[in-house]
C-alpha positions in Angstrom: 0.0 0.0 0.1 1.3 3.5 -1.0 1.0 5.7 2.1 2.1 8.7 -0.3 1.3 9.3 -3.9 2.1 12.5 -5.5 1.7 13.1 -9.2 2.8 16.0 -11.5 3.2 18.4 -8.5 3.9 22.0 -9.7 4.8 25.0 -7.5 5.8 28.5 -8.4 6.8 31.6 -6.5 6.1 34.4 -8.9 8.2 33.8 -12.0 10.2 31.1 -10.2 8.9 27.6 -11.3 10.3 25.7 -8.2 8.6 22.3 -8.8 8.1 21.1 -12.5 6.0 18.0 -12.4 7.3 15.9 -9.5 6.1 12.4 -9.0 6.6 10.6 -5.8 5.2 7.2 -4.4 6.1 5.9 -0.9 5.0 2.5 0.2 4.2 1.7 3.7 7.4 0.9 5.7 9.7 2.5 3.1 12.4 5.0 3.7 12.8 7.6 0.8 15.6 10.0 0.8 15.5 13.2 -1.3 18.8 14.6 -2.4 20.1 17.2 -4.8 21.8 20.6 -5.0 20.6 23.7 -2.9 17.7 25.2 -4.6 16.5 22.2 -6.3 13.0 22.2 -4.7 13.5 19.6 -2.1 12.2 21.5 0.9 9.4 23.1 -1.2 8.2 19.5 -2.1 8.2 18.5 1.5 6.2 21.7 2.4 3.7 21.0 -0.3 3.2 17.4 0.9 2.8 18.5 4.5 0.3 21.5 3.7 2.8 24.2 4.7 2.6 25.3 1.0 -0.1 25.0 -1.5 0.7 23.2 -4.8 -0.4 25.0 -7.9 -1.0 21.7 -9.9 -1.0 18.0 -9.2 -2.5 15.2 -7.4 -1.5 14.2 -3.8 -3.0 11.6 -1.6 -1.8 10.4 1.8 -2.8 7.3 3.5 -5.4 6.7 0.9 -7.2 10.0 1.3 -7.0 12.8 -1.4 -5.3 16.0 -0.3 -5.4 17.6 -3.7 -6.7 16.7 -7.2 -5.8 18.6 -10.4 -8.8 20.0 -12.2 -8.7 22.3 -15.2 -4.9 23.0 -14.8 -4.9 23.8 -11.0 -4.8 21.9 -7.7 -8.1 21.7 -6.0 -7.9 20.9 -2.3 -10.2 18.7 -0.3 -12.4 20.1 2.3 -10.9 21.2 5.7 -12.1 18.1 7.6 -10.4 15.9 5.1 -7.2 17.9 5.2 -7.2 17.9 9.0 -7.7 14.1 9.2 -4.6 13.7 6.6 -2.4 15.9 8.8 -3.2 13.7 11.8 -1.4 10.9 10.0 1.7 13.1 9.2 4.6 14.1 11.3 7.2 16.8 10.3 10.7 17.3 11.8 12.2 20.7 10.9 15.8 21.4 10.5 15.6 24.1 13.2 13.7 22.1 15.7 10.7 24.5 16.1 10.3 23.7 19.9 8.3 26.2 22.1 11.0 27.9 23.9 8.8 28.9 26.9 7.6 25.3 27.5 9.5 22.5 29.2 10.4 19.4 27.2 7.6 17.4 28.7 5.0 20.1 27.8 6.4 20.4 24.3 5.7 16.6 23.9 2.2 16.5 25.7 0.4 19.8 24.7 -0.7 18.6 21.1 -1.5 15.2 22.3 -4.1 16.7 24.7 -5.4 19.5 22.6 -5.5 17.8 19.1 -5.7 14.0 19.8 -7.9 14.4 23.0 -5.6 12.3 25.1 -5.8 12.7 28.9 -2.8 14.6 30.4 -1.8 11.2 32.2 -1.8 9.3 29.0 0.0 12.1 27.2 2.8 12.1 29.8 3.1 8.4 29.8 3.7 8.4 26.1 6.0 11.4 26.2 8.1 9.9 29.0 8.4 6.5 27.1 9.6 8.5 23.9 12.1 10.5 26.0 13.5 7.2 27.4 13.9 5.9 23.9 15.7 9.2 22.9 17.9 8.9 26.0 16.5 12.2 27.4 14.5 11.0 30.4 16.5 13.4 32.8 15.6 16.4 30.5 11.7 16.3 30.9 11.7 19.5 33.1 14.4 21.3 31.0 13.7 24.1 28.6 15.1 24.0 24.9 17.6 26.7 25.7 19.1 24.3 28.3 19.8 21.5 25.6 22.3 21.0 22.9 21.2 21.1 19.3 21.2 17.4 19.1 19.1 17.0 22.2 16.7 19.6 20.8 16.3 17.6 17.6 15.8 14.4 19.5 13.0 16.2 21.4 11.6 17.3 18.1 11.5 13.8 16.8 9.9 12.6 20.0 7.3 15.3 19.7 6.5 14.2 16.1 6.3 10.6 17.1 4.0 11.4 20.1 1.2 12.2 17.7 1.3 8.5 16.3 2.0 9.6 12.6 1.8 7.0 9.8 4.3 8.8 7.9 7.2 11.0 9.1 8.9 13.8 7.1 12.3 15.1 7.9 13.6 18.4 6.4 17.4 18.2 6.5 17.3 17.1 10.2 21.0 17.6 10.8 21.7 20.7 8.9 21.6 22.9 12.0 23.8 20.7 14.1 27.5 20.7 14.8 29.3 17.8 13.3 29.8 15.9 16.6 26.0 16.0 17.2 24.9 14.7 13.9 25.5 11.0 14.7 23.2 11.0 17.6 20.3 12.2 15.5 21.0 9.9 12.6 21.1 6.9 15.0 17.5 7.7 16.2 16.4 7.8 12.5 18.1 4.5 11.8 16.3 3.0 14.7 12.9 4.3 13.3 13.8 2.6 10.0 14.4 -0.7 11.7 10.9 -0.4 13.2 9.6 0.0 9.6 8.5 3.6 10.1 7.5 5.3 6.8 9.8 8.2 6.3 10.7 10.8 3.7 13.9 12.4 4.4 15.5 15.5 2.7 19.2 15.2 3.5 22.7 16.3 2.6 24.2 13.2 4.4 24.9 11.0 1.4 26.4 8.2 3.3 23.4 8.0 5.5 21.0 8.2 2.7 22.7 5.3 0.8 22.6 3.3 4.1 19.1 3.8 5.2 17.0 4.3 2.1 14.9 1.9 0.2 14.6 4.5 -2.7 16.5 7.8 -3.4 15.2 10.7 -5.4 17.5 13.1 -7.1 16.0 16.6 -7.7 17.5 19.3 -9.7 15.9 22.6 -10.8 12.6 21.3 -9.7 12.6 18.1 -11.9 13.3 14.5 -10.9 16.5 13.3 -12.6 16.2 9.9 -11.1 14.1 8.0 -8.5 15.8 4.6 -7.9 17.5 2.2 -5.5 20.4 3.5 -3.4 22.8 1.2 -5.4 21.6 2.6 -8.7 21.7 6.2 -7.7 25.2 6.1 -6.0 27.0 3.6 -8.0 25.6 3.8 -11.7 28.0 5.9 -13.7 25.3 6.4 -16.4 23.7 9.0 -14.0 26.5 11.6 -14.9 24.9 14.6 -13.4 24.4 12.8 -10.0 28.0 11.5 -10.0 29.3 15.0 -10.6 27.1 16.3 -7.7 28.4 13.4 -5.4 32.0 14.0 -6.4 31.7 17.7 -5.4 30.6 16.7 -1.9 33.4 14.5 -1.3 36.2 16.9 -2.4 
């Protein structure tokens, strides 16, 4: 079963045509990494898939429910109730954490559970503490974001997304705001989620990580899909000349 199906997604900002007919399918339990040079449309695609941006054209369905369908050359969105139900199945981890600075770690993990999902405070806190234990952050539940390292903040952000029980989890360059020595601890958490067959779409510049963890890799350039294939094909096939040139620049 495909948890995500996107067909011919277009997005422009003024005269800048950022996405030029992108297709993406993600099966349940799959990990898909999206790579490519800066400005290729990777983050814009994620924002369209998670309703942070509106697509201009294209069809998008998540967990079997239609988000948008193209009619007469433009994207027509489903009603608010449908869009809300879709978002309940979606988690998003930002590159810059997006934690509430005036809330404790525990409240960052529990508030949406109570307000959006209707869980009791006790149930929400139980779920939050279990996730913090898995993130090796149990001792930080009363801390505030400013008291945490970048790696700890990102692990809290991942725990917050998981607390909402999403069926598909999106990561927008989850390590780009971290110091090099903190990247590994965040990548290890994502590896563990992959082992648990969490469906994930990851925009990343960590090529070794993408090759190791992904079932499929998409290469975007100038808003178009140059390749969408297995990691072996993307990273080792010399026929993908543009991709090999991109990878060689990263390893210089």
